[in-house]
Steps between C-alpha positions, in 0.01 A plus 500: 500500500878503499680826571805611300725365774385145426298451818130531565379787722455255783846351448644851499352565838649183638859546369775413748597748767837529666447186701471268203123477557231710338363789702177306556685175579710698748188613682343155488806295593452223750562578864585259774132404555461335162271781387590779258546841644167589347327202667662589832353850485151362444484269804253596780618763747262444786243757397284260307643644176824422325788739539444612144129551554566686824764738366423538135126486467391640165240483227533595139379857538798638689274614782621424849339416832142558394230258606329307224183295507677205664602702804866464405739787404606541144848369589359164622483353154237259367320272747632146538838582354702461817789330322517649148666296233863614484549398138199710395634805679838460326347488154274801558748736650866477609480738800314391814430740790618336819546669835689320782436501871665771706843368605585450863663834572374577847766301692806633320735721705456800270122476508501477883741795525267707277196385696665606823571846368137534390382394845703769675273767352182326611616436857686829557351722778216715367619863476331744737497750211514329161732669255377645174761380252492646146627252241577596141453216247250212497724236345573187697751684721254775592210258545717276717612792717142617548367151569747423779473848655122451511558158663707678766212743578607804301314697231675500164398742230614345173527732198522366142580730211310305238144367486614136541656306784808287477795707376714253311219244513233737367262384228226653290185377337439585130176576327436126444540425867842336457781578743852604409773525756825684585690172513469122502493427875607165646458407865772262616501266791815685610296814568422444874369853572275503195373152592425614849322804371268280289429284804435800730245636249339161457568487123736203467252350250568781254846361418500242220801275564664333205707182473846531651699559180701763321444485121734656247453546125772360278621770259694253288192278475210733421179401666661260748555523878731369768384438852643497848254286703531508880382165648266542798633186670849654560586773759698810414765528368479148353184584298679790335818299440290221351326745268831632376659156459201366305513777244759421235378731220624831638822411689755222454622297797839683515312834501275379780797387711691828452190701582424292814860544626478876437173516688617313814636811678162673458312200645745466794564871562143611535371861484835653592672341202209589270510869591884507458451408129314822433812652336504246216273461201358154426731465203810603698418270792454202269830563322693550825388152610584332173142440404464478121331796327252253352343459847432875504366490143279193547354575843590835654409737220146376544516518880659847504230638273229337708639633830596858402428551128872537414774272365762315713778732399315774696321313780662465842575142588348564842156502334550156336651348819207617711257327258711183475540477880123526550428260218754237606462523874118504516314198363221711352703817454496491118135379480292762320145628523295738288240732653152395390417848364623860484729610789305820579177303547625169637785615725510875556126542563490255796794685655316830464185346651705379796659844550168678483335250739756605762447873453760577235442697177597436139469789251553472125579792268712660769832588337761666713639828362737589780639382833483817707737539799503662840786732595683207667496305179225254599190447291220754556260349249450346152366748248281335235461605136138609567623740772392288795738478798533167680646501850590211727701388800746318272559477123593207276612522141411163338517610137789387268848637572498702176193696614652557848810651339282737295313619812794499742522838678816694414594513870519122512709436185844543661415252775700172428188282566324671207804574285570129465165456330652652185634156398160336533320538162187323384538269204264537199269212420222438252210262553329372184151342478383342171158344444494250213214369294561141601620277782876449479610143573876518536498627855457393863283593796809663650751783483738454204854636460521609138881523475436754224731800458201735529258317728544384859222279632145440366182310572172425329279673752183349344626174650692591816253749653133430580376854445669517161394148396379461142443156343522630145763769485844553650627815671878506533650727759867562438775697667705691243847544649756645500285795393736797513534525121129436446324710763469799262396294201141487379264227617477367144878467479499303826217274384676432170823406684301286746323314217834428334619334822171315547534349153802310641318391815190398310635411147189298404250752631642855480661684214643849524273613211186353672449258216426240773352613833343849472524771761156606626642779718797585718606720786854624567576628849826701532662564834798729443619456858397172660686312774849636579778373276691251708846568362823434696578710804138609558465327836678776706267759340176338615355698791355368824129568545562750784652815353719748697211746473286458813155384411582418135531137374544313170343184366560329170687203359806722456533549873703263714358148518631166372261436213616786274269625222196276528147486634638322801753778551228767478277326758792434733617863473152613603515277807840635591375857453194436722729334757724806514202732554352277771841496671513882477147547637598685822729737314240568224215545753704747706608681181134531397407654833779757472390591144138528619598733789706717268210526255266592784730772625 
């Protein structure tokens, strides 16, 4: 039956996207082999199954990985259907779940550098007296610190205030058994320490790699998308340059040329140049280099909100340049992966198991009330809310910077190292999850940049994530940012505003009044202080992991490391923190003996 817009429902789903092809045609375009992209994904992969059968096995029940009467898992699909008919799949659903092989990251210079740093903990001399190191905060920074200290032969005692692991990657299960998360987490190829961590834990197969593309919604063409596709046959930076040159919907050729010229100093100047741009906002940096404002509007509003949940008039250009350098200089740097389930279960739990297997401890529901000091200003112990006192040979604070500032002892506040923390403030962010009564078709098996004034990035997690897979209903996870004006608003207000924006992204399928797709349920997760706000002139305020207080250390993405506020930054900060403690072993061991003698006397 014809819709009011003069197209059938099927025609509506296949309307042109920003490339001049329909969204489905874009996915099924011919590649250099003479097959469509779909056909290429279904060729055999050496396992005896097709790549699709291997990675996206499913039946119609939504159950996963259970054995049926044929001896196959539910994901294997019907017997004898090794090469499913592509046309049939297109007419039954527009979205196809496809995971790609893990890219070749192991031989890149950044991966090897990260691997070497990891190895130093495993091969370091075993301590004659392992240190007991008390760590506050079981987010990725605290978990990383504990993991690498355990690798070095020490005994971490990791304390988490809440009843869930993960910090900024925490997640919870509702009464229906569905997960909802603190944020929409993407694992980039340009995260060498995170990628090493997965390999060290033996869980590389838990990352679901997607096609090497960046996909943006087109606000002036509701329901349509524009893509930057990075060809695998080209090395970096040619693959990134090709992706930019091939996209003519978002930037004109003169805009591309001016942006490329403006970016040359960053590509040639390296990390030193990048850090020197910390004093400028994205908007100011672009204008100083004669780059048209439309470049900022078309591309960098979306990127700024994705990287730090704020707009380009606030974000330090250093943050953008770090991302662009990694994306343009590493072939697989911008390639993205989703975790195959909830971060606490699929990532944090294996880290905890590793820590405990080496003699470390992880304690939940252990909130710190006070950092108590000795007469010389060093840490005597952590006092918990329940009255318990936790003592160690060294102490690490791996909770967010805002919590550190709340618990900072008065005697430490005048010290310049701590005083500079005043400028580092967490940015508010809201993560929205909406379960719909149907499968949405105008989407991709990928992260999508909404380019909405209220939303940052989003994904249909019922497609992108195996644990959240549902063949019949979509679950959209969306980052609501900037959130400063919304963090105190009611959940219903936030959902109403989100639905209004979604009606533009899904004009044929979603209406703000739910006259089309109906909401089955939703969860709104508010984080009043998330990652630190990367505004200009923050870089000099970021502390090193080793504090001026003997035996006291910091870990967290806000501490000094080159990946800023990110999962990679958190993991790397933990490694740097563990490295500082290992380097200080003799001093800390001797200090512990002196304290013990004093206590005995």
